[in-house]
C-alpha positions in Angstrom: 95.5 90.5 96.4 93.5 87.4 95.4 92.6 86.5 98.9 91.6 90.0 99.6 88.7 89.9 97.2 87.6 86.3 97.7 87.0 86.4 101.4 84.0 84.4 102.5 82.7 87.4 104.3 82.9 89.8 101.3 79.4 90.7 100.4 80.1 92.8 97.3 81.4 89.9 95.3 78.8 87.4 96.6 76.4 86.5 93.7 73.4 85.9 96.0 73.8 89.4 97.5 74.3 91.0 94.1 71.1 89.3 92.9 69.2 90.5 96.0 70.4 94.1 95.8 70.3 94.6 92.0 67.7 92.2 90.6 65.2 92.2 93.5 65.6 95.8 94.8 61.9 96.1 95.6 61.8 92.9 97.6 65.1 93.8 99.4 63.6 97.2 100.3 60.5 95.5 101.9 62.6 93.0 103.9 65.0 95.7 105.2 62.1 97.9 106.1 60.6 95.1 108.2 64.1 94.6 109.8 64.1 90.9 109.0 67.4 89.0 109.3 68.7 87.9 105.9 71.1 84.9 105.5 73.6 85.1 102.7 75.4 81.8 101.8 79.1 82.0 101.2 80.5 82.4 97.7 82.0 78.9 97.5 78.7 77.2 98.3 76.8 79.0 95.5 78.8 78.0 92.5 76.7 77.4 89.4 73.4 78.1 91.2 70.5 80.2 89.9 68.5 82.4 92.2 64.9 83.5 92.4 62.5 85.2 94.8 61.6 81.9 96.6 65.3 81.4 97.5 65.5 84.9 99.0 62.4 84.3 101.1 63.8 80.9 102.2 66.9 82.6 103.6 65.0 85.4 105.4 64.3 85.0 109.1 61.8 86.5 111.4 62.1 86.4 115.2 60.1 83.8 117.1 57.6 85.3 119.6 58.1 82.3 121.9 61.8 81.6 122.3 64.8 83.9 122.6 67.3 83.2 119.8 64.9 81.2 117.7 63.9 82.4 114.2 61.3 81.1 111.8 61.7 81.1 108.0 59.7 83.8 106.4 58.7 81.3 103.6 57.6 78.6 106.0 57.0 79.4 109.7 57.0 75.6 110.5 60.7 75.6 109.9 62.9 77.4 112.4 66.6 77.9 113.3 68.4 78.8 116.6 71.2 81.3 116.5 73.7 80.8 119.3 77.5 81.6 119.7 78.1 82.3 116.0 76.4 79.1 114.9 73.0 78.5 113.3 71.2 75.3 114.4 68.5 73.9 112.0 66.2 72.8 114.7 62.5 72.3 113.7 61.0 71.2 110.4 64.2 70.2 108.6 65.0 66.9 106.8 68.0 66.4 109.1 69.5 68.3 112.0 72.5 70.4 111.0 74.6 73.1 112.5 75.9 75.8 110.2 78.7 78.2 111.0 78.0 82.0 110.8 81.1 83.4 109.0 80.2 87.0 109.9 77.4 89.2 111.1 77.0 92.6 109.5 74.6 95.4 110.5 72.9 97.5 107.8 70.5 100.4 108.1 67.3 100.8 106.1 65.9 104.0 104.7 64.4 104.9 108.1 67.9 104.4 109.7 66.6 101.3 111.6 69.2 98.4 111.8 68.8 94.9 110.4 71.2 92.0 110.3 72.8 90.2 107.4 74.4 86.8 108.3 76.9 85.2 106.0 76.6 81.5 106.5 78.7 78.6 105.2 76.0 76.8 103.2 72.5 77.6 101.7 69.4 76.2 103.4 68.2 74.4 100.2 70.8 71.7 100.8 68.8 70.6 103.9 65.2 70.9 102.5 63.0 67.9 101.9 62.5 69.1 98.3 65.0 71.1 96.3 62.7 72.0 93.3 63.0 75.3 91.5 66.7 76.0 92.0 68.5 75.2 88.7 72.2 75.6 88.3 73.5 78.3 86.1 76.7 80.4 86.0 76.7 84.1 87.0 75.4 86.4 84.3 77.7 88.7 82.3 76.3 91.9 84.0 77.0 90.4 87.5 80.5 89.3 86.5 81.3 92.8 85.2 80.0 94.3 88.4 82.2 92.0 90.5 85.2 92.9 88.4 84.5 96.6 88.7 84.2 96.3 92.5 87.5 94.4 92.7 89.3 97.0 90.5 88.0 100.0 92.6 89.0 98.2 95.8 92.5 97.6 94.5 92.8 101.3 93.7 91.9 102.2 97.3 94.5 99.7 98.8 97.2 101.3 96.7 96.9 104.6 98.5 96.6 103.3 102.1 98.7 105.5 104.3 101.8 103.7 105.7 101.7 105.7 109.0 98.8 107.3 110.9 100.1 110.8 110.2 97.6 113.5 109.3 99.4 114.6 106.1 99.5 111.0 104.8 95.8 110.4 105.8 94.7 113.6 104.1 96.6 112.8 101.0 95.0 109.3 101.0 91.5 110.7 101.0 92.4 113.3 98.4 93.7 110.7 96.0 90.6 108.6 96.5 88.6 111.7 95.4 90.8 112.3 92.3 90.3 108.6 91.3 86.6 109.2 91.5 86.1 106.4 94.0 84.5 108.7 96.5 80.8 107.8 96.8 77.7 109.6 98.0 78.2 108.1 101.5 81.7 109.6 101.7 80.4 113.0 100.6 77.7 112.8 103.2 80.4 112.0 105.8 82.3 115.2 105.0 79.1 117.2 105.0 78.3 116.0 108.5 81.8 116.8 109.7 81.4 120.3 108.4 78.1 120.7 110.2 79.6 119.4 113.5 82.4 121.9 113.2 80.0 124.8 112.8 77.6 123.5 115.5 79.9 122.9 118.5 82.5 125.2 119.8 85.5 124.6 122.0 85.4 126.5 125.4 88.4 126.7 127.7 88.1 124.4 130.8 85.1 122.7 129.2 87.0 120.5 126.7 85.5 117.3 128.1 82.0 118.4 127.0 83.1 118.6 123.4 85.1 115.4 123.8 81.9 113.5 124.6 80.0 114.9 121.6 83.0 114.2 119.4 83.1 110.5 120.5 79.4 110.1 119.8 79.8 111.8 116.4 82.7 109.5 115.5 80.9 106.3 116.5 77.8 107.2 114.4 79.4 108.7 111.3 82.4 106.4 110.7 80.4 103.2 111.2 77.6 104.6 109.0 80.0 105.5 106.3 81.7 102.1 106.1 78.4 100.3 106.2 76.7 102.4 103.5 79.6 102.9 101.1 79.6 100.2 98.3 83.4 99.8 98.3 84.4 100.5 101.9 82.1 97.8 103.3 83.9 95.1 101.2 86.8 95.2 103.7 86.5 92.5 106.3 86.3 93.9 109.9 89.0 91.4 110.9 91.5 92.6 108.2 94.3 95.1 108.9 93.0 97.2 106.0 89.7 97.7 107.8 91.5 98.8 111.0 93.7 101.2 109.0 90.6 102.6 107.3 88.8 103.3 110.6 91.8 104.8 112.3 92.6 107.0 109.3 89.1 108.5 109.5 89.7 109.3 113.2 92.9 111.1 112.3 91.1 112.9 109.5 88.3 114.1 111.8 90.6 115.5 114.4 92.8 117.2 111.8 89.9 118.8 110.0 88.3 120.1 113.2 91.6 122.0 114.0 91.2 122.0 117.8 95.0 122.1 118.4 95.2 125.7 117.3 92.4 126.7 119.6 93.9 124.9 122.5 97.2 126.8 122.0 95.3 130.1 122.0 93.4 129.2 125.2 96.5 128.3 127.2 99.1 130.8 126.0 99.7 132.1 129.6 100.2 128.5 131.0 102.6 127.7 128.1 104.6 130.9 128.8 104.8 129.9 132.4 106.1 126.4 131.6 108.6 127.9 129.1 109.9 130.3 131.9 110.2 127.4 134.3 112.1 125.3 131.8 114.4 128.3 131.2 115.2 128.5 134.9 115.8 124.7 135.0 118.1 124.7 131.9 121.2 124.0 134.0 119.6 121.3 136.0 121.7 118.2 136.5 120.6 114.5 136.7 121.6 114.2 140.4 119.2 117.0 141.3 116.4 115.0 139.8 117.7 112.0 141.7 118.4 110.0 138.5 120.4 106.9 139.4 124.1 107.3 138.5 124.1 104.2 136.3 121.2 105.6 134.2 122.9 109.0 133.5 123.5 108.3 129.8 123.5 110.2 126.5 119.9 110.8 125.7 120.5 113.3 122.9 118.7 111.0 120.4 115.6 110.9 122.5 115.7 114.7 123.0 115.9 115.2 119.2 112.9 112.9 118.6 110.8 114.5 121.3 111.4 118.0 119.8 109.4 116.8 116.7 106.2 116.7 118.7 105.4 120.4 117.8 105.4 119.5 114.1 102.2 117.4 114.4 98.7 118.6 114.8 96.6 115.7 116.0 96.7 114.1 119.5 97.4 110.6 118.2 100.5 111.8 116.2 101.8 113.5 119.3 101.3 110.3 121.4 103.2 108.3 118.8 106.2 110.7 119.2 106.1 110.3 123.0 105.9 106.5 122.5 108.8 106.4 120.1 110.9 108.6 122.5 110.3 106.1 125.3 111.2 103.2 123.0 114.5 105.0 122.1 115.1 105.6 125.8 114.7 101.9 126.6 117.0 100.9 123.7 119.7 103.3 124.9 119.6 101.7 128.4 119.5 98.2 127.0 122.4 98.8 124.6 124.5 100.2 127.5 123.8 97.4 129.9 123.1 94.5 127.5 119.6 93.9 128.9 120.9 93.5 132.5 119.1 96.6 133.7 115.3 97.0 133.5 113.9 100.5 133.9 111.0 101.0 136.4 108.4 103.7 136.4 110.2 105.4 139.4 113.3 105.6 137.2 111.4 106.7 134.1 109.7 109.8 135.6 112.9 111.7 136.5 114.7 110.6 133.3 111.9 111.7 131.1 111.5 114.9 133.1 115.1 115.6 132.4 114.6 114.9 128.7 111.5 117.2 128.5 113.5 120.0 130.2 116.3 119.7 127.7 113.9 119.4 124.8 112.4 122.8 125.5 109.1 121.8 123.9 106.9 124.8 123.1 103.3 124.7 124.2 104.0 122.0 126.8 100.9 122.7 128.9 98.6 122.9 125.8 100.0 119.6 124.6 99.1 118.0 128.0 95.5 119.3 127.8 95.2 118.3 124.1 96.3 114.7 124.7 93.9 114.4 127.7 90.8 115.3 125.8 91.3 114.7 122.1 93.2 111.4 121.7 89.9 109.6 120.7 90.1 107.0 123.5 88.9 104.0 121.4 92.1 104.3 119.5 94.3 104.4 122.6 95.8 101.2 124.2 96.8 100.9 127.8 100.4 101.7 126.8 99.4 105.0 125.3 97.2 105.8 128.2 100.2 105.3 130.5 102.2 107.7 128.4 99.6 110.4 128.6 99.5 110.0 132.4 103.3 110.2 132.4 103.3 113.5 130.5 100.7 114.9 132.8 102.6 114.0 136.0 105.8 115.4 134.6 104.1 118.7 133.7 102.7 119.0 137.2 106.0 118.1 138.7 107.7 120.8 136.7 105.2 123.4 137.9 105.8 122.3 141.5 109.6 122.5 141.0 109.2 126.1 140.0 107.6 126.7 143.4 110.6 125.1 145.1 113.1 127.2 143.1 111.2 130.4 143.9 111.5 129.5 147.6 115.2 128.8 147.2 115.9 132.1 145.4 113.9 134.1 148.0 115.7 132.4 150.7 119.1 133.0 149.1 118.6 136.7 148.5 116.4 137.7 151.5 116.7 135.3 154.4 120.2 133.9 154.6 123.6 135.6 154.9 126.5 133.3 155.3 129.9 134.9 156.0 132.8 133.4 154.3 135.0 132.9 157.3 136.4 130.0 159.3 134.0 130.4 162.2 130.8 130.4 160.0 132.1 127.7 157.7 132.0 125.3 160.6 128.2 125.5 160.7 126.9 122.2 159.5 123.1 122.7 159.2 120.7 125.6 159.3 116.9 125.1 159.5 114.7 127.8 158.1 110.9 128.2 158.5 110.6 132.0 158.7 108.9 133.8 155.8 108.8 130.6 153.8 105.8 128.6 152.5 104.1 127.0 155.6 104.0 123.6 153.8 107.7 123.6 153.2 110.7 123.1 155.5 114.1 124.1 154.3 117.3 122.6 155.6 120.8 123.7 154.5 123.8 121.5 154.7 126.8 123.8 154.1 129.3 121.0 154.4 127.6 118.8 151.8 126.8 121.9 149.7 123.1 121.0 149.4 119.7 122.5 150.2 117.0 120.0 151.3 113.3 120.9 150.9 110.9 118.8 152.9 107.2 119.0 152.1 105.2 118.4 155.3 102.0 117.0 153.8 103.4 114.6 151.2 106.6 113.7 153.2 108.7 114.2 150.1 112.2 115.4 150.3 113.9 117.2 147.4 117.6 118.1 147.1 118.9 121.2 145.4 122.6 121.8 144.9 124.1 125.1 146.1 125.8 126.5 143.0 127.0 129.8 144.5 126.7 131.6 147.9 126.6 135.4 147.7 
């Protein structure tokens, strides 16, 4: 844990930043209101140094009206620096030319909600001045040391409760424990208040989910970043650390879970879900060869089916995507274990196999799940892999709906338009073509000898095979 709290980019344990925000509050307020850029030297470069108002002004920059990227020192406008590619070049008015590394750039907001930058730099400017008077060395005071220790202790308490997985129940428990430990700040309370207002202000309307999705994305971008920047403890996490990423993603899961859109989506699409369930019931005896799954890939996928059935236990889109992702990983593992990595599965193979798995899984609310994942996955969390899996589910749902149309044609044909006599003469008939009283976009061809029905779609030039189970 030591490295976690002594990061060069950690502001809350930086003595210069502590002095600025605690001992020089009035000056800090004026500088932030003017939206000046404030440079904070790293902790290691400030050991034993005492601070005063002059040193703060020395490290405050104002934009040059003449050159882009050039900044003049607020204390002495004859000295300037150039900021370029995460480096700070001491250009004009310095004892010697020097390039300082910018460790990190953080954006803060003043009381008027206008942004200003704070740059954490590797060394203080006083090392490169012609004169270094007025900056005596002194260890950090007792009050400042106590404050640093309290920040570290509270940060340790937060890291203890970080959720292991991005599951809503764990995320909710994480934030509840933070509240019980009295770590929750005014900024966190304001975040939950804003979330409640959003929930009461915007309503989900069927077929218009994308409108709410856009507003939700804007809300997230504003509120989550504002929370992390304004909260005293949360902003101590480095943006490059995995703790920061977990913190951000847990807030996304929390937002979606608290808004409870999954329940509303299910209510909107009850009819579509019932239709999908009826279709899956009709296809319950479907075999892999009907779906044109290669014979070598007809394996035992019961483990994948059991995992996919868990999707109905979760209430946020990202959790559901993780279930689909794990199912595909299990599917690939089964194939690799059977063929010792000698067979690689393609997308053309994956679609029929996963269609078969979905049919056998009998997932409730299948259509609602597809709609929900499309609109409420919070896209800035989704990688290209997850995007592919959402597209895969959508295509399979559409294919299943289309297969129902084919089966209806087959049943109508079997009961109303075809009568095959079970005698020697008729059994010699090899093929029968049927277009009468059938969907104009579909051609049906029966091969009695091969015991198959072929359905040819004119527009898409796709051919589907259905096995004849029984002839009445």
